[in-house]
C-alpha positions in Angstrom: -17.1 25.4 4.7 -15.9 25.4 1.4 -16.0 28.5 -0.5 -13.8 28.6 -3.5 -11.6 26.5 -5.5 -8.1 27.4 -6.8 -6.2 26.6 -9.8 -2.5 27.1 -10.0 -1.2 27.9 -13.4 2.1 29.2 -15.3 1.5 32.6 -16.8 3.3 31.6 -19.8 0.6 29.2 -20.7 -2.6 30.2 -19.0 -4.9 28.6 -16.7 -6.6 24.8 -17.5 -3.9 23.8 -20.0 -4.3 20.0 -19.7 -1.7 17.6 -20.9 -4.4 15.0 -20.8 -6.2 16.7 -23.2 -3.5 16.1 -25.7 -2.9 12.9 -27.6 0.0 11.0 -25.8 2.8 11.9 -28.2 1.9 15.6 -28.2 1.6 15.5 -24.3 5.3 14.0 -24.1 6.5 16.4 -26.4 5.2 19.4 -24.2 6.3 17.7 -21.2 9.9 17.4 -22.7 9.8 21.2 -23.6 9.2 21.6 -19.7 12.1 19.5 -18.6 14.6 21.2 -20.9 13.5 24.9 -19.6 14.4 22.8 -16.1 12.1 25.7 -14.4 9.4 24.6 -12.1 8.0 21.4 -10.6 6.7 19.9 -13.7 10.3 19.8 -15.3 11.4 17.1 -12.6 8.6 14.6 -13.5 9.9 11.2 -14.4 9.8 9.7 -17.8 6.6 7.6 -17.1 4.4 10.4 -15.5 2.2 10.5 -18.3 1.3 7.0 -18.4 0.8 6.8 -14.8 -1.2 10.1 -14.5 -3.6 8.7 -17.1 -4.4 5.6 -15.4 -4.5 7.6 -12.2 -7.0 9.7 -13.9 -9.0 6.7 -15.1 -8.9 5.3 -11.7 -10.3 8.4 -10.2 -13.0 8.9 -12.8 -14.2 5.3 -12.4 -14.5 5.5 -8.4 -16.5 9.1 -8.6 -19.0 7.3 -11.2 -19.2 4.4 -8.7 -20.4 7.1 -6.0 -22.9 8.7 -8.4 -20.7 11.2 -9.9 -21.6 12.4 -13.2 -18.2 13.5 -15.0 -18.5 14.9 -18.5 -14.7 15.1 -19.2 -12.8 12.1 -19.7 -9.9 13.6 -17.9 -10.0 15.8 -15.2 -8.8 19.7 -14.6 -7.0 20.3 -11.4 -7.7 22.6 -8.5 -7.4 22.8 -5.2 -9.8 23.5 -1.9 -8.9 26.9 -0.6 -5.4 28.2 -1.2 -2.4 26.3 -1.2 0.6 29.1 -1.8 3.2 26.6 -2.0 2.1 25.4 -5.8 3.0 28.8 -7.0 6.4 27.4 -6.7 5.6 24.8 -9.1 5.9 27.1 -12.0 8.0 29.5 -13.6 5.6 32.3 -13.1 3.1 30.8 -11.1 -0.5 32.4 -10.9 -3.5 31.4 -9.1 -7.2 31.8 -9.6 -10.1 31.4 -7.1 -13.4 30.2 -8.6 -16.7 30.1 -6.2 -17.5 26.8 -5.2 -21.2 27.6 -6.3 -20.1 27.9 -10.1 -19.8 24.0 -9.8 -22.3 21.2 -10.0 -21.2 18.8 -7.3 -22.0 15.9 -9.5 -18.9 17.0 -11.8 -16.2 17.5 -9.0 -14.6 14.8 -7.3 -11.8 15.4 -4.4 -8.7 13.4 -3.2 -7.4 14.1 0.1 -4.1 15.2 -1.0 -2.9 15.2 -4.6 -4.2 12.2 -6.6 -0.9 10.8 -7.2 0.2 9.8 -3.5 -3.2 9.5 -2.7 -3.7 6.7 -5.2 -0.2 5.2 -5.2 1.4 5.5 -1.4 0.8 2.6 0.6 0.8 3.9 4.2 -2.7 2.5 5.8 -4.1 6.1 5.9 -7.8 5.7 5.6 -8.1 8.2 2.6 -5.5 6.5 0.5 -6.9 5.2 -2.5 -10.2 7.0 -2.0 -12.0 9.7 -4.1 -14.6 11.7 -2.4 -17.8 13.7 -3.2 -18.3 17.1 -2.0 -20.6 16.0 1.0 -17.9 13.3 1.6 -15.0 15.7 1.6 -16.4 17.7 4.6 -16.5 14.5 6.5 -13.2 14.1 5.5 -12.2 17.7 6.5 -14.0 17.4 10.0 -11.8 14.4 10.7 -8.4 15.3 9.6 -8.5 19.0 8.9 -7.2 21.1 6.1 -3.5 19.7 5.2 -2.5 23.5 4.2 -3.0 24.0 7.9 -1.3 20.9 9.4 1.4 20.6 6.7 2.2 23.3 5.0 6.0 22.4 4.4 5.3 18.7 3.7 7.0 17.5 6.9 4.2 15.1 7.6 3.7 13.5 4.7 2.4 14.3 0.9 -0.6 15.9 2.0 -0.4 19.6 1.5 -3.8 20.1 0.2 -7.0 18.7 -0.7 -7.2 18.2 -4.5 -10.4 18.7 -6.5 -10.9 16.9 -10.0 -13.5 18.8 -11.9 -14.9 16.9 -14.7 -16.7 19.6 -16.6 -15.6 22.4 -18.7 -18.9 24.5 -18.3 -18.0 26.2 -15.0 -14.4 27.3 -16.6 -15.3 28.4 -19.9 -14.5 32.1 -19.0 -11.0 30.7 -18.6 -10.7 27.9 -21.2 -8.5 28.6 -24.3 -10.4 27.3 -27.4 
């Protein structure tokens, strides 16, 4: 049973600061500033990261709509199903925020078994590759494969280290969003 979603962020910038919400040139500038600081996981992202990210986000959105999802945002905010303390290491001053699942409309949250990037890009034949799930579907996937945080906390068995939730609506996050 899923009780809450977690959001990991840098204390320096605050929660739900989303590169995809920025114009591409501005997002590239922000990402370059992160690269210059050389702190945290984001500083290691490749030069074509934003182009790939946006195409994967659009693909995930389209797949979610095909399953009956009703995204409001063009690009999602990212959360995890349950805790994944490893993600605190992605940031210079990592913080975590828990929000009860009951705060979200299931029609505006999609899920991938693992991070969106490897889920959509790896070609290893695993049945959850290239898939986006609804809330009801992700329960079935968890029953079949378990929680990656439990069977793969150090990443030794593949890129799946958590289940990602893509939140396609700002409404449940308004208490934490910057204007």
